C-alpha atoms as a printed R data frame, in Angstrom:
    type eleno elety resid chain resno       x       y       z
1   ATOM     1    CA   UNK     A     1   2.018 -32.193 -23.656
2   ATOM     2    CA   UNK     A     2  -1.682 -32.804 -23.219
3   ATOM     3    CA   UNK     A     3  -3.394 -35.165 -25.584
4   ATOM     4    CA   UNK     A     4  -5.316 -33.494 -28.375
5   ATOM     5    CA   UNK     A     5  -8.541 -34.563 -30.008
6   ATOM     6    CA   UNK     A     6  -9.922 -33.853 -33.418
7   ATOM     7    CA   UNK     A     7 -13.101 -31.871 -33.868
8   ATOM     8    CA   UNK     A     8 -14.687 -31.485 -37.259
9   ATOM     9    CA   UNK     A     9 -16.700 -28.504 -38.393
10  ATOM    10    CA   UNK     A    10 -18.636 -28.202 -41.616
11  ATOM    11    CA   UNK     A    11 -18.137 -25.008 -43.600
12  ATOM    12    CA   UNK     A    12 -19.550 -23.776 -46.851
13  ATOM    13    CA   UNK     A    13 -16.891 -23.196 -49.497
14  ATOM    14    CA   UNK     A    14 -17.471 -19.436 -49.199
15  ATOM    15    CA   UNK     A    15 -17.005 -19.492 -45.408
16  ATOM    16    CA   UNK     A    16 -13.855 -21.588 -45.786
17  ATOM    17    CA   UNK     A    17 -12.408 -19.061 -48.267
18  ATOM    18    CA   UNK     A    18 -13.243 -16.141 -45.964
19  ATOM    19    CA   UNK     A    19 -11.588 -17.860 -42.983
20  ATOM    20    CA   UNK     A    20  -8.507 -18.740 -45.029
21  ATOM    21    CA   UNK     A    21  -8.213 -15.150 -46.288
22  ATOM    22    CA   UNK     A    22  -8.597 -13.724 -42.776
23  ATOM    23    CA   UNK     A    23  -5.983 -16.151 -41.449
24  ATOM    24    CA   UNK     A    24  -3.539 -15.149 -44.213
25  ATOM    25    CA   UNK     A    25  -4.047 -11.461 -43.348
26  ATOM    26    CA   UNK     A    26  -3.113 -12.296 -39.754
27  ATOM    27    CA   UNK     A    27  -0.192 -14.433 -40.847
28  ATOM    28    CA   UNK     A    28  -1.422 -17.616 -39.158
29  ATOM    29    CA   UNK     A    29  -2.833 -20.933 -40.270
30  ATOM    30    CA   UNK     A    30  -6.573 -21.352 -40.696
31  ATOM    31    CA   UNK     A    31  -6.493 -23.846 -37.817
32  ATOM    32    CA   UNK     A    32  -4.838 -21.323 -35.458
33  ATOM    33    CA   UNK     A    33  -7.121 -18.534 -36.618
34  ATOM    34    CA   UNK     A    34 -10.276 -20.552 -35.859
35  ATOM    35    CA   UNK     A    35  -8.891 -21.905 -32.586
36  ATOM    36    CA   UNK     A    36  -7.834 -18.444 -31.338
37  ATOM    37    CA   UNK     A    37 -11.204 -16.939 -32.276
38  ATOM    38    CA   UNK     A    38 -13.123 -19.739 -30.566
39  ATOM    39    CA   UNK     A    39 -11.055 -19.588 -27.377
40  ATOM    40    CA   UNK     A    40 -11.282 -15.794 -27.264
41  ATOM    41    CA   UNK     A    41 -15.048 -16.057 -27.503
42  ATOM    42    CA   UNK     A    42 -15.160 -18.794 -24.839
43  ATOM    43    CA   UNK     A    43 -13.111 -16.669 -22.421
44  ATOM    44    CA   UNK     A    44 -14.975 -13.439 -23.110
45  ATOM    45    CA   UNK     A    45 -16.464 -11.628 -20.128
46  ATOM    46    CA   UNK     A    46 -20.271 -11.586 -20.291
47  ATOM    47    CA   UNK     A    47 -21.776  -8.234 -21.222
48  ATOM    48    CA   UNK     A    48 -23.638  -7.980 -17.907
49  ATOM    49    CA   UNK     A    49 -20.374  -8.323 -15.962
50  ATOM    50    CA   UNK     A    50 -18.774  -5.590 -18.050
51  ATOM    51    CA   UNK     A    51 -21.784  -3.339 -17.496
52  ATOM    52    CA   UNK     A    52 -21.710  -4.009 -13.742
53  ATOM    53    CA   UNK     A    53 -18.011  -3.068 -13.600
54  ATOM    54    CA   UNK     A    54 -18.702   0.048 -15.676
55  ATOM    55    CA   UNK     A    55 -21.582   1.056 -13.384
56  ATOM    56    CA   UNK     A    56 -19.328   0.681 -10.328
57  ATOM    57    CA   UNK     A    57 -16.667   2.805 -12.015
58  ATOM    58    CA   UNK     A    58 -19.228   5.476 -12.875
59  ATOM    59    CA   UNK     A    59 -20.355   5.531  -9.229
60  ATOM    60    CA   UNK     A    60 -16.755   5.981  -8.060
61  ATOM    61    CA   UNK     A    61 -16.187   8.826 -10.511
62  ATOM    62    CA   UNK     A    62 -19.452  10.509  -9.480
63  ATOM    63    CA   UNK     A    63 -18.519  10.301  -5.795
64  ATOM    64    CA   UNK     A    64 -15.050  11.694  -6.520
65  ATOM    65    CA   UNK     A    65 -16.502  14.612  -8.465
66  ATOM    66    CA   UNK     A    66 -19.024  15.316  -5.686
67  ATOM    67    CA   UNK     A    67 -16.223  15.260  -3.106
68  ATOM    68    CA   UNK     A    68 -14.169  17.691  -5.202
69  ATOM    69    CA   UNK     A    69 -17.136  20.038  -5.610
70  ATOM    70    CA   UNK     A    70 -17.821  19.924  -1.854
71  ATOM    71    CA   UNK     A    71 -14.169  20.659  -1.141
72  ATOM    72    CA   UNK     A    72 -14.123  23.644  -3.502
73  ATOM    73    CA   UNK     A    73 -17.374  24.959  -2.045
74  ATOM    74    CA   UNK     A    74 -15.976  24.686   1.481
75  ATOM    75    CA   UNK     A    75 -12.709  26.367   0.475
76  ATOM    76    CA   UNK     A    76 -14.597  29.237  -1.149
77  ATOM    77    CA   UNK     A    77 -16.804  29.682   1.927
78  ATOM    78    CA   UNK     A    78 -13.732  29.744   4.171
79  ATOM    79    CA   UNK     A    79 -12.042  32.340   1.954
80  ATOM    80    CA   UNK     A    80 -15.193  34.510   2.065
81  ATOM    81    CA   UNK     A    81 -15.267  34.170   5.841
82  ATOM    82    CA   UNK     A    82 -11.630  35.214   6.168
83  ATOM    83    CA   UNK     A    83 -12.112  38.140   3.764
84  ATOM    84    CA   UNK     A    84 -15.177  39.368   5.654
85  ATOM    85    CA   UNK     A    85 -13.186  39.840   8.870
86  ATOM    86    CA   UNK     A    86 -16.047  38.304  10.873
87  ATOM    87    CA   UNK     A    87 -15.265  37.510  14.468
88  ATOM    88    CA   UNK     A    88 -14.189  33.951  15.092
89  ATOM    89    CA   UNK     A    89 -15.711  32.371  18.158
90  ATOM    90    CA   UNK     A    90 -14.016  30.132  20.642
91  ATOM    91    CA   UNK     A    91 -15.755  26.777  21.100
92  ATOM    92    CA   UNK     A    92 -17.313  27.864  24.414
93  ATOM    93    CA   UNK     A    93 -18.710  31.022  22.819
94  ATOM    94    CA   UNK     A    94 -20.170  29.054  19.949
95  ATOM    95    CA   UNK     A    95 -21.910  26.670  22.352
96  ATOM    96    CA   UNK     A    96 -23.263  29.604  24.320
97  ATOM    97    CA   UNK     A    97 -24.580  31.360  21.208
98  ATOM    98    CA   UNK     A    98 -26.285  28.197  20.103
99  ATOM    99    CA   UNK     A    99 -27.886  27.862  23.524
100 ATOM   100    CA   UNK     A   100 -26.328  24.500  24.209
């Protein structure tokens, strides 16, 4: 086991009572409660990193929605084309009509 060291913190009596009450509600010692809270805060992801990840996720969702809309638009256009009975051109005819 790693060696441990003592750290002292000064608390007002009111703060000490609040911490003790919160620890009791969680069913842990005041020491564990303070230690867990401090370590959780030390390991927290900075807000800017969370916002950057959220922005990237929003971009991915936007692109996915745009792709789905494009796909539906293309499917609808193809269905209209098939329903219209318009003549389908062979590739050579298409090139010729385009003057290429």
